[in-house]
C-alpha positions as semicolon CSV with decimal commas, in nm:
position;residue;x (nm);y (nm);z (nm)
1;X;-4,902;5,232;-11,806
2;X;-5,122;5,292;-12,109
3;X;-5,349;4,985;-12,215
4;X;-5,638;4,938;-12,438
5;X;-5,894;4,758;-12,239
6;X;-6,239;4,602;-12,326
7;X;-6,482;4,586;-12,057
8;X;-6,730;4,347;-12,223
9;X;-6,786;4,174;-12,543
10;X;-6,911;4,369;-12,843
11;X;-6,768;4,603;-13,147
12;X;-6,386;4,705;-13,086
13;X;-6,463;5,048;-13,177
14;X;-6,754;5,064;-12,895
15;X;-6,585;4,864;-12,624
16;X;-6,232;4,963;-12,621
17;X;-6,107;5,236;-12,378
18;X;-5,765;5,384;-12,329
19;X;-5,708;5,307;-11,944
20;X;-5,404;5,340;-11,717
21;X;-5,289;5,007;-11,569
22;X;-5,017;4,917;-11,313
23;X;-4,717;4,796;-11,479
24;X;-4,720;4,410;-11,389
25;X;-4,417;4,202;-11,212
26;X;-4,268;3,908;-11,367
27;X;-4,231;3,596;-11,172
28;X;-3,995;3,300;-11,214
29;X;-3,954;3,207;-11,578
30;X;-4,109;3,524;-11,695
31;X;-3,995;3,858;-11,845
32;X;-4,130;4,205;-11,839
33;X;-4,148;4,350;-12,210
34;X;-4,155;4,722;-12,287
35;X;-4,377;4,687;-12,602
36;X;-4,244;4,874;-12,894
37;X;-4,487;4,770;-13,168
38;X;-4,790;4,553;-13,210
39;X;-5,022;4,461;-13,511
40;X;-5,403;4,480;-13,505
41;X;-5,519;4,152;-13,656
42;X;-5,874;4,071;-13,778
43;X;-5,853;3,784;-13,529
44;X;-5,783;4,030;-13,224
45;X;-6,095;4,221;-13,327
46;X;-6,304;3,872;-13,349
47;X;-6,198;3,782;-13,011
48;X;-6,347;4,131;-12,858
49;X;-6,661;4,030;-13,064
50;X;-6,692;3,724;-12,909
51;X;-6,686;3,507;-13,228
52;X;-6,325;3,344;-13,251
53;X;-6,211;3,026;-13,143
54;X;-6,168;3,105;-12,776
55;X;-6,360;3,331;-12,560
56;X;-6,178;3,585;-12,353
57;X;-6,276;3,670;-11,992
58;X;-6,372;4,045;-11,967
59;X;-6,234;4,303;-11,905
60;X;-5,941;4,222;-12,112
61;X;-5,632;4,391;-12,276
62;X;-5,670;4,389;-12,651
63;X;-5,407;4,182;-12,883
64;X;-5,316;3,848;-12,850
65;X;-5,067;3,712;-13,075
66;X;-4,753;3,898;-13,125
67;X;-4,544;4,198;-13,047
68;X;-4,193;4,317;-13,041
69;X;-4,018;4,495;-12,752
70;X;-3,715;4,501;-12,510
71;X;-3,695;4,303;-12,160
72;X;-3,742;4,541;-11,892
73;X;-3,713;4,322;-11,613
74;X;-3,657;3,918;-11,537
75;X;-3,857;3,731;-11,285
76;X;-3,662;3,557;-10,984
77;X;-3,395;3,310;-11,080
78;X;-3,471;3,348;-11,439
79;X;-3,183;3,268;-11,716
80;X;-3,156;3,242;-12,080
81;X;-3,228;3,603;-12,152
82;X;-3,096;3,942;-12,045
83;X;-3,238;4,293;-11,963
84;X;-3,229;4,510;-12,261
85;X;-3,249;4,231;-12,516
86;X;-3,488;4,304;-12,802
87;X;-3,721;4,014;-12,827
88;X;-4,056;3,909;-13,005
89;X;-4,339;3,796;-12,791
90;X;-4,550;3,513;-12,962
91;X;-4,882;3,338;-12,857
92;X;-4,967;3,591;-12,574
93;X;-5,289;3,461;-12,402
94;X;-5,571;3,701;-12,371
95;X;-5,659;3,698;-11,983
96;X;-5,861;3,911;-11,758
97;X;-5,771;4,146;-11,479
98;X;-5,504;4,441;-11,408
99;X;-5,225;4,194;-11,537
100;X;-5,382;4,102;-11,863
101;X;-5,138;3,975;-12,115
102;X;-5,277;4,136;-12,407
103;X;-5,003;4,297;-12,639
104;X;-5,211;4,650;-12,689
105;X;-5,027;4,803;-12,382
106;X;-4,684;4,967;-12,282
107;X;-4,553;4,667;-12,078
108;X;-4,669;4,297;-12,062
109;X;-4,549;3,984;-11,897
110;X;-4,440;3,681;-12,089
111;X;-4,299;3,328;-12,056
112;X;-3,950;3,350;-12,151
113;X;-3,994;3,020;-12,340
114;X;-4,215;3,201;-12,592
115;X;-3,957;3,491;-12,661
116;X;-3,755;3,508;-12,960
117;X;-3,438;3,732;-12,968
118;X;-3,438;3,946;-13,284
119;X;-3,169;4,159;-13,453
120;X;-3,179;4,544;-13,433
121;X;-3,138;4,539;-13,804
122;X;-3,489;4,390;-13,846
123;X;-3,727;4,675;-13,837
124;X;-4,001;4,681;-13,566
125;X;-4,255;4,656;-13,837
126;X;-4,107;4,340;-13,953
127;X;-4,038;4,202;-13,627
128;X;-4,376;4,264;-13,468
129;X;-4,531;4,053;-13,752
130;X;-4,304;3,756;-13,759
131;X;-4,537;3,532;-13,543
132;X;-4,857;3,512;-13,718
133;X;-4,855;3,563;-14,102
134;X;-4,497;3,437;-14,201
135;X;-4,507;3,142;-13,947
136;X;-4,839;3,057;-14,094
137;X;-4,702;3,016;-14,427
138;X;-4,428;2,841;-14,326
139;X;-4,608;2,557;-14,131
140;X;-4,882;2,526;-14,405
141;X;-4,634;2,474;-14,673
142;X;-4,355;2,275;-14,504
143;X;-4,530;2,088;-14,202
144;X;-4,910;2,059;-14,249
145;X;-4,863;1,958;-14,615
146;X;-4,502;1,887;-14,676
147;X;-4,516;2,016;-15,019
148;X;-4,199;1,901;-15,209
149;X;-3,990;2,065;-15,473
150;X;-4,164;2,026;-15,814
151;X;-4,517;1,971;-15,685
152;X;-4,831;2,205;-15,744
153;X;-4,990;2,377;-15,448
154;X;-5,322;2,539;-15,509
155;X;-5,423;2,860;-15,302
156;X;-5,700;3,078;-15,249
157;X;-5,668;3,472;-15,163
158;X;-5,330;3,464;-15,326
159;X;-5,302;3,841;-15,288
160;X;-5,355;3,819;-14,893
161;X;-5,043;3,858;-14,656
162;X;-5,014;3,502;-14,621
163;X;-5,090;3,421;-14,986
164;X;-4,791;3,649;-15,074
165;X;-4,569;3,492;-14,826
166;X;-4,646;3,155;-14,950
167;X;-4,556;3,242;-15,293
168;X;-4,209;3,371;-15,179
169;X;-4,161;3,068;-14,979
170;X;-4,272;2,840;-15,253
171;X;-4,016;2,988;-15,515
172;X;-3,755;2,934;-15,253
173;X;-3,818;2,588;-15,209
174;X;-3,892;2,500;-15,583
175;X;-4,264;2,456;-15,536
176;X;-4,489;2,552;-15,829
177;X;-4,810;2,755;-15,717
178;X;-5,159;2,820;-15,875
179;X;-5,291;3,129;-15,702
180;X;-5,668;3,200;-15,695
181;X;-5,769;3,567;-15,681
182;X;-6,133;3,732;-15,695
183;X;-6,026;4,051;-15,919
184;X;-5,865;4,057;-16,256
185;X;-5,657;4,356;-16,174
186;X;-5,460;4,141;-15,908
187;X;-5,353;3,860;-16,178
188;X;-5,036;4,051;-16,294
189;X;-4,926;4,157;-15,942
190;X;-4,927;3,794;-15,849
191;X;-4,751;3,694;-16,155
192;X;-4,481;3,953;-16,088
193;X;-4,450;3,835;-15,728
194;X;-4,373;3,491;-15,867
195;X;-4,683;3,307;-15,879
196;X;-4,664;3,029;-16,157
197;X;-5,006;3,048;-16,258
198;X;-5,290;3,249;-16,143
199;X;-5,699;3,209;-16,185
200;X;-5,913;3,474;-16,144
201;X;-6,281;3,369;-16,009
202;X;-6,420;3,681;-16,154
203;X;-6,441;3,557;-16,499
204;X;-6,273;3,200;-16,491
205;X;-6,386;2,867;-16,379
206;X;-6,161;2,759;-16,098
207;X;-6,216;2,361;-16,129
208;X;-6,160;2,376;-16,513
209;X;-5,853;2,620;-16,495
210;X;-5,689;2,375;-16,232
211;X;-5,727;2,105;-16,457
212;X;-5,601;2,272;-16,783
213;X;-5,289;2,384;-16,582
214;X;-5,202;2,055;-16,389
215;X;-5,281;1,815;-16,656
216;X;-5,335;1,462;-16,595
217;X;-5,154;1,431;-16,280
218;X;-5,372;1,682;-16,110
219;X;-5,285;1,879;-15,787
220;X;-5,288;1,694;-15,448
221;X;-5,213;1,975;-15,202
222;X;-5,395;2,297;-15,135
223;X;-5,449;2,550;-14,879
224;X;-5,790;2,776;-14,824
225;X;-5,844;3,091;-14,631
226;X;-6,188;3,162;-14,835
227;X;-6,412;2,868;-14,743
228;X;-6,780;2,866;-14,873
229;X;-6,823;2,796;-15,226
230;X;-6,452;2,879;-15,317
231;X;-6,322;2,630;-15,050
232;X;-6,574;2,366;-15,205
233;X;-6,449;2,425;-15,565
234;X;-6,071;2,388;-15,418
235;X;-6,164;2,052;-15,300
236;X;-6,341;1,950;-15,619
237;X;-6,039;2,046;-15,818
238;X;-5,795;1,827;-15,630
239;X;-5,708;1,502;-15,775
240;X;-5,809;1,167;-15,617
241;X;-5,655;1,144;-15,269
242;X;-5,602;1,520;-15,248
243;X;-5,584;1,735;-14,935
244;X;-5,689;2,066;-14,862
245;X;-5,609;2,244;-14,543
246;X;-5,850;2,551;-14,450
247;X;-5,703;2,832;-14,210
248;X;-5,966;3,083;-14,267
249;X;-6,297;3,200;-14,378
250;X;-6,294;3,516;-14,546
251;X;-6,595;3,434;-14,767
252;X;-6,809;3,493;-14,430
253;X;-6,574;3,735;-14,272
254;X;-6,864;3,969;-14,155
255;X;-7,100;3,705;-14,051
256;X;-7,188;3,660;-13,673
257;X;-7,397;3,359;-13,723
258;X;-7,170;3,052;-13,664
259;X;-7,399;2,846;-13,853
260;X;-7,299;3,052;-14,170
261;X;-6,955;2,941;-14,161
262;X;-6,998;2,643;-14,408
263;X;-6,794;2,455;-14,696
264;X;-7,059;2,309;-14,926
265;X;-6,855;1,975;-14,999
266;X;-6,958;1,744;-15,264
267;X;-7,002;1,399;-15,084
268;X;-6,939;1,175;-15,380
269;X;-6,587;1,372;-15,456
270;X;-6,505;1,317;-15,067
271;X;-6,608;0,967;-15,049
272;X;-6,536;0,814;-15,396
273;X;-6,211;1,003;-15,449
274;X;-6,096;1,003;-15,102
275;X;-6,032;1,362;-15,063
276;X;-5,953;1,515;-14,719
277;X;-6,046;1,865;-14,593
278;X;-5,898;1,970;-14,238
279;X;-5,841;2,277;-14,042
280;X;-5,528;2,477;-13,922
281;X;-5,556;2,717;-13,649
282;X;-5,211;2,865;-13,529
283;X;-5,347;2,935;-13,186
284;X;-5,399;2,547;-13,143
285;X;-5,067;2,481;-13,308
286;X;-4,901;2,696;-13,033
287;X;-5,090;2,515;-12,760
288;X;-5,010;2,192;-12,881
289;X;-4,636;2,261;-12,985
290;X;-4,350;2,229;-12,709
291;X;-4,196;2,572;-12,641
292;X;-3,889;2,448;-12,812
293;X;-4,069;2,317;-13,145
294;X;-4,219;2,672;-13,166
295;X;-3,919;2,859;-13,115
296;X;-3,735;2,620;-13,368
297;X;-4,020;2,729;-13,611
298;X;-4,004;3,109;-13,531
299;X;-3,616;3,101;-13,562
300;X;-3,661;2,942;-13,926
301;X;-3,915;3,255;-13,994
302;X;-3,652;3,488;-13,856
303;X;-3,384;3,373;-14,072
304;X;-3,617;3,371;-14,386
305;X;-3,689;3,739;-14,321
306;X;-3,338;3,838;-14,237
307;X;-3,205;3,667;-14,559
308;X;-3,463;3,843;-14,755
309;X;-3,634;3,531;-14,877
310;X;-3,979;3,650;-14,717
311;X;-4,062;4,015;-14,727
312;X;-4,333;4,143;-14,479
313;X;-4,525;4,445;-14,583
314;X;-4,448;4,766;-14,389
315;X;-4,713;4,829;-14,135
316;X;-4,865;5,169;-14,054
317;X;-4,793;5,284;-13,718
318;X;-5,080;5,449;-13,470
319;X;-5,063;5,569;-13,126
320;X;-5,310;5,390;-12,886
321;X;-5,524;5,707;-12,895
322;X;-5,584;5,650;-13,240
323;X;-5,729;5,290;-13,193
324;X;-6,054;5,377;-13,383
325;X;-5,862;5,442;-13,700
326;X;-5,660;5,134;-13,655
327;X;-5,909;4,900;-13,604
328;X;-6,119;5,055;-13,911
329;X;-5,811;5,006;-14,133
330;X;-5,753;4,647;-14,004
331;X;-6,097;4,534;-14,188
332;X;-6,097;4,786;-14,480
333;X;-6,140;4,621;-14,807
334;X;-5,831;4,578;-14,992
335;X;-5,630;4,772;-14,730
336;X;-5,316;4,612;-14,810
337;X;-5,172;4,783;-14,492
338;X;-5,136;4,623;-14,165
339;X;-5,199;4,870;-13,880
340;X;-4,962;4,865;-13,583
341;X;-4,984;5,002;-13,254
342;X;-4,652;5,177;-13,153
343;X;-4,499;5,312;-12,841
344;X;-4,256;5,558;-12,745
345;X;-4,166;5,786;-13,031
346;X;-4,413;5,656;-13,274
347;X;-4,162;5,579;-13,536
348;X;-4,049;5,271;-13,706
349;X;-3,682;5,216;-13,775
350;X;-3,729;5,153;-14,168
351;X;-3,933;5,477;-14,209
352;X;-4,044;5,819;-14,117
353;X;-4,398;5,953;-13,967
354;X;-4,711;5,778;-14,022
355;X;-4,815;6,092;-14,224
356;X;-4,522;6,027;-14,474
357;X;-4,681;5,695;-14,576
């Protein structure tokens, strides 16, 4: 089978190679998945660079979070799923060796407790992106912060994929959103999507605008994926006792020095107004959650997407041979399109050839 393998840590375009590996065999409690589509996330690239939250052992197959495919075979005495069933694999670990479980290969072995059946009416593009961005949005809003109907939720990077999903989910749940963007051109787009209020840091003061919008009661809940000075301003803008959950650091996206990934908080604000800043990492959540709890959350996401509450942007398909283009697109500024590695005929069920997109 074909697989994208990194022999050593380094820039993905330099260290990735298209190789032929043996098809792995599932053991008890496992399934062999014939992969149909799998996304290229920035986190996948950071793993290969050696600057993510865990260190892969090399050589390793790229991709570690999600894919969609069909069950080709089941391990001995494995029940609950059937051969031919279409499934999403979530939280695939990055491990070394010829049976590495990364998603950037034609076949992979996965724990059946981490497999979610998906209906055929859900496109490959949507299905292979269920387990990261939509799940992150759901967990941040409903579990990490438990935002209630009528409350304000402040978020940065509102134009990102997660940011847009947070807006859609909040409208569905009756939550009011204050959305921070860095470009004036994005304001009307976010409002059209359903954002209640939009703050543009290009020409507006974040702290002042939050105070004007929320009034005396203020905002007590926020999510941030920018960190740096913007993350600090979000904390400062919160009402006393407020809480911000940080799930990314886009302001330091190109940094290689871990010491540069900071949020310069005001000590007086944190101490005397008892504000809280804490992190969220989906990989750690998957590691701590029981398989049953993880599948319940993913099932909820699946229902929201199938019902049209959450809309996942259509990805752009690439064959493995064009991995350098896919990697470049994954980190292009304001690319707005998720690159997907696709197998078999290279088409997605909702669209035509990649040249048509």
